[in-house]
N, C-alpha and C positions, 0 to 999 in steps of 0.2 A: 209707890209700888213698882217693882221691876217687872217689865213685860216678859212673860214667858216666850220662849222660842222653841221651834221644832227642829231637831237635829236628825238628819238622815245619815246613817253610818257610812254607806257607800253603795253597795249593790242593790239592784232593783230588778224584778223579773219582767224585763221587756226584751224585745228582739234586738234593739239597737240603742246606742247611747242617746240619739235625739229623741227616740220614743220614750225612753226612761225619763229624761229630763222634762219632756213635755208633760208627761203624766204627773210627775212630782209637782211641777209648777201649777198645773191645772187644779190639783186637789189641795195644794198647801202654800201657794206662792206668798201670801202676806205674812206667813208665820215662819218661813224657812230662814235659818241662820246662815247657811251656806248651801251650795248646790253641787253635789258630786255628779259624775256623768252616768251613774248607774252600774258601772263595772259589769257590763252585759257580756253575753257570749261566753267564751272560755274563761273570762275573768270573774264569773259569778261565784266561783269556789275559792276566792281569795288568791292564795299563792300556788294552788295546785298546778295550774297551767305553766307557771314559771319553773317549778321543779321538774315537771314532766319534760319541759323543753331542754333540760340540762343533759338528757341522754346522749346528745351528740357533742357535748362539750369535751374537748380532748383531754383535759386535766382531771376528769372525774370518771369513775367507774361505778356501776350499780353494785351496791353492797347488799341491798335487800329490795326485792320486788314488792310492789304494792299497787292496788287499784284505787286506793282512797275511798273504799266503801265504808270504812270506819277507822277509828284511831289506831286499831291494831294492824291495819293494812296500808301503811304509808310507804311510799317509795323513798328509799334512802341511798345516798351515794357515799363513796369514800374518795379521797384524793388518790389518783393513780400513782403507783410506786414510781419514784424518780421524777415526778412532776411537782410543780409549785402552783398553787391556786392564787390567781391574781385578780384583784378587783377591776383592773383595766379592761378585761375582756368579758366581764359579767354584765349583761344588759337585761334588766327586768322589765323594760317596756313602759315604765310610768310616763316618761316624757313624751314618748310616741303617742300614747293614748291621750294625754292631755292635748297635744297639738291636733290630733284628729277630731276631738270633741269640741275644741274651742270655738270654731265658727258657729256651730249650732247653739252652743251655750250663750254666746253674745247675742245672737238673734232672738233666742227665747226669753232671756231676761229683759231685753228691751221690750219685747211684745207684752210682757206681764208687768211692765212698769217697775222693775227692780234693778235699776242701774247700780245700786249699792251692794248687790248680792255677789260675793266672791265665789270663785271656783274652788271646790274642795278636792284635794288630791290625797288619796290614801297612800301612805308609805309604810310598808311592813318594817318593823324594827330589825336592826342588823342582827341582834341576838336571835330573834325569831327565825330569820332566814337561814342563819347558820345551823340552828337546831333542827328545823324541819327538813333541811337539805341533807345534813350530815349526821343526824342523830344526836343523842344526848351529849356527846363529847364535843360536838361542833362548836358551840359558843366558847369553849375553853381552848380549842386548838386552832381554829380557823375563822375567828370572828372578823379579823381585819379586812379580808377581801370583801365581805358583805357590807362592812361599814363604808369602805371606799366606793362601792357600787351605789349604795343608797345616797351618799353625799353627792356623787356625780349627777344622779337623777334630780335631786333637790336643786343643785346649782343650775342645771340646764333649765328647769321649769321656772325658777326664780329669775333667771336672766331673761326669759321670754315674757313673763307676766308680772314680775315684781310683786307688789303688795295686793294685786288682784287675785292672788292664790293664797289659800290657807292649807298648810300641810298637816294632815292628820296622821300622827305616828301611831301605828297599830301594834300593840304589844301583849298578845295573849300569853306567851310563854312566861313573861315576867309576872303577870297576874296569877297564873297557875302555880308558879314556884312559890309565891307568897302564900297563896291559899293552902297549899299542901305542906308548907313548912310547919314543924312542931312549934307549939306556942312560944317556948323560950327563944327560938331562933327566928321567929317571924319578923321582928324588927330589923335584925341584921340582914336577912335576905331582902327585905324591902329596901334598905339603904343601898345594898349592892345593886339591885335591879334598877332602882330609881336613878342612881348616879349614871348608869349606862345609858338610860333613855335620855337624860339631860345632856350627856356628852355628845350625842348625835346632833342635837340642836346647837350646842356650843360650836361645833365645827362647820355648821351651815352658814350661808351668807348672812351678814348683819342685816337686820330688818326683816328677815323672813318670818312669816306669821305661822304659829303652830297651834295645834290642839292635840290632845291625847285621847286615844280610844283604848281603855282597859277592856279586856275581853276574857271570857272563860272558854272560848272556842265555840264553833258553830258548824262543824263538819257534819253534813247531812241533817242540819238543824238539831244537832245534839251537842251538849257542852262536854268539854274534856273533864271538868270537875264541877262540883257545886260547893256552896259555902253555907254555913249555918247562920250567918248574918253578914252585914255590910262591912265588917271590920277589915278583912283583907284588902278590899278596895281602898278604904280610908288609909291604911298603912302605906300602900304603894303610892297613892295620890300625894300624900304628904311628903313622902321621900322624894318624889320627882320634883315637887314644888320647892323643897329645900335646896336642891342642887341646880335648879333651873338657871341658865345664864342670862345676864343682862343683854339687852339689844335684840332679843328674839322673843317677841310678844307671845306669851302663853295665853291663848284666848279662851280655851275651855279644857276641862277634864271630864270625860265621859266614864261612868262606872256602870258595869252590868249588874242590874238588880233583879234580873231574871236569868235563866240559864238554858239556852237552846229552846227545846220544846217544853221546858218547865216554866210555868208562869211565875210572876213575882208573888212573894208571900203576902198574905192579908194580915199578918201579925205585925203590929207596929213595933214590937221589940226587935224585929229583924233590922229595922232602919235606925234604931237608937244610936249605934256607933257613929253615924254621920255627924253627930254633935261634935266630934273630935276633928272634923275636916278642917284643914288649914291651908287654903289656897291663897295665892297672891291677890292683892286688890286688883280688880278688873278681870280676873279669871273666872269664867262662869262654870258652874257645876251642871252637868247634864246627867239627869237620872234615867238610866236605861230600864224603864219599867213597862213600856208599851208591849202588849202581847195579845195575840189573837185568841188566846184561851181565857181571857178576862173580859168582862163587860166594861164599858166606859165608866159606869157608876162604880164598879169595884176599883177601877184605877184612880178614880177621884179620891177614894179613901186612902189608897196607897200613896198618892201624891201628897195628901194632907199630912200623912205620917212622916214622909220624907222632909217636907218643908218645915214641919214642927221641929224636927231634929236639926236640920241645917240652920234654921232661923230666918230664912228669907225664901222668896220664890226661886224656883230652879227651872232650867230648860228640860225638855223631855225628849226621849228617844227610845227606840227598841234596844235590846241588849247587844245586838249585832246587826249586820246588814240584812236586807230583805231578800237577798238572792236565793236563799235556801227555802223560802216560803213559796206557797202557791200565789198566783196573781191575786186571788180573792183574799187570802190572809194578809198579803202585803198591803192591799188597799184598805182592809179593815184596820190594820195597825196604823197606817198613815192617817186615816180618818180619826182614830182615837187621839192621836197627837194634836190634830187640828182642834178637836173638841176641847181638849185640856188647855190648849193655848188660848182659846176663845172665852173660857169660863172665868 
């Protein structure tokens, strides 16, 4: 029997990174697969703070104002006329955040007797950064600078921490593209999106450890889209796996089986497509089913349906980070994961 593990996507509603890590360990230390720093403060809303910080970037100009109150109010930029966007000067702050949290991380994992616990660093996908910064055409016209910036962050962190870090590539745009594609085109879209995700790993340092966070969005704890079953996640996960490069361990693939404030379905048919999941040997599947709107007993039934489809025990997680939840809901969801891992 494979032991289930609890995966925390990234953000946690605490005041500081040490406080977030301390609470995650206090509630779940024996079951955690990796430990993120909680992405606290301005980082709680994923990449919003990064894009807001580009207002002063000389090669960009605001194309559309937005306060990020919902998906229709996103701030977008355009490349300033006569300028060239370069990855050399884009700094997303991931390596700085890792270095700041590292001392507390090492102290806390030692305190809880988990010297085996790696630091988890979330890296937003290059396509995602291009799209959310520059709008729908961004990935097709200016993806390269965002690729270069992401690779620089990965290289810096890997040089500092080696295999004591697992990079979680976070790719909501790719998952939404697949989910929204017409049926006949879904496989082609998944192959295109999956090859792009794998390419980012291929250009990263040899030996770097990775996981994938598929996502449907969680702005304001609302999903950008919903799906009728698990098939879009299966299509994209399989496409990523087929293109994944050698020498960069793919340790897990996480799939969202809830959608923002919408809890996971109680219908086993929703999870039946997971029978077609084809991940490499050694890559763990993380079921994003934990949700504050379901009881633990309801989630046991959901987990049983998932594992019946997959054919073996799986790891558990929420559909996205806890940062957009209240403290009480985050704690409830974390405790659900502990209960499922312990059963």
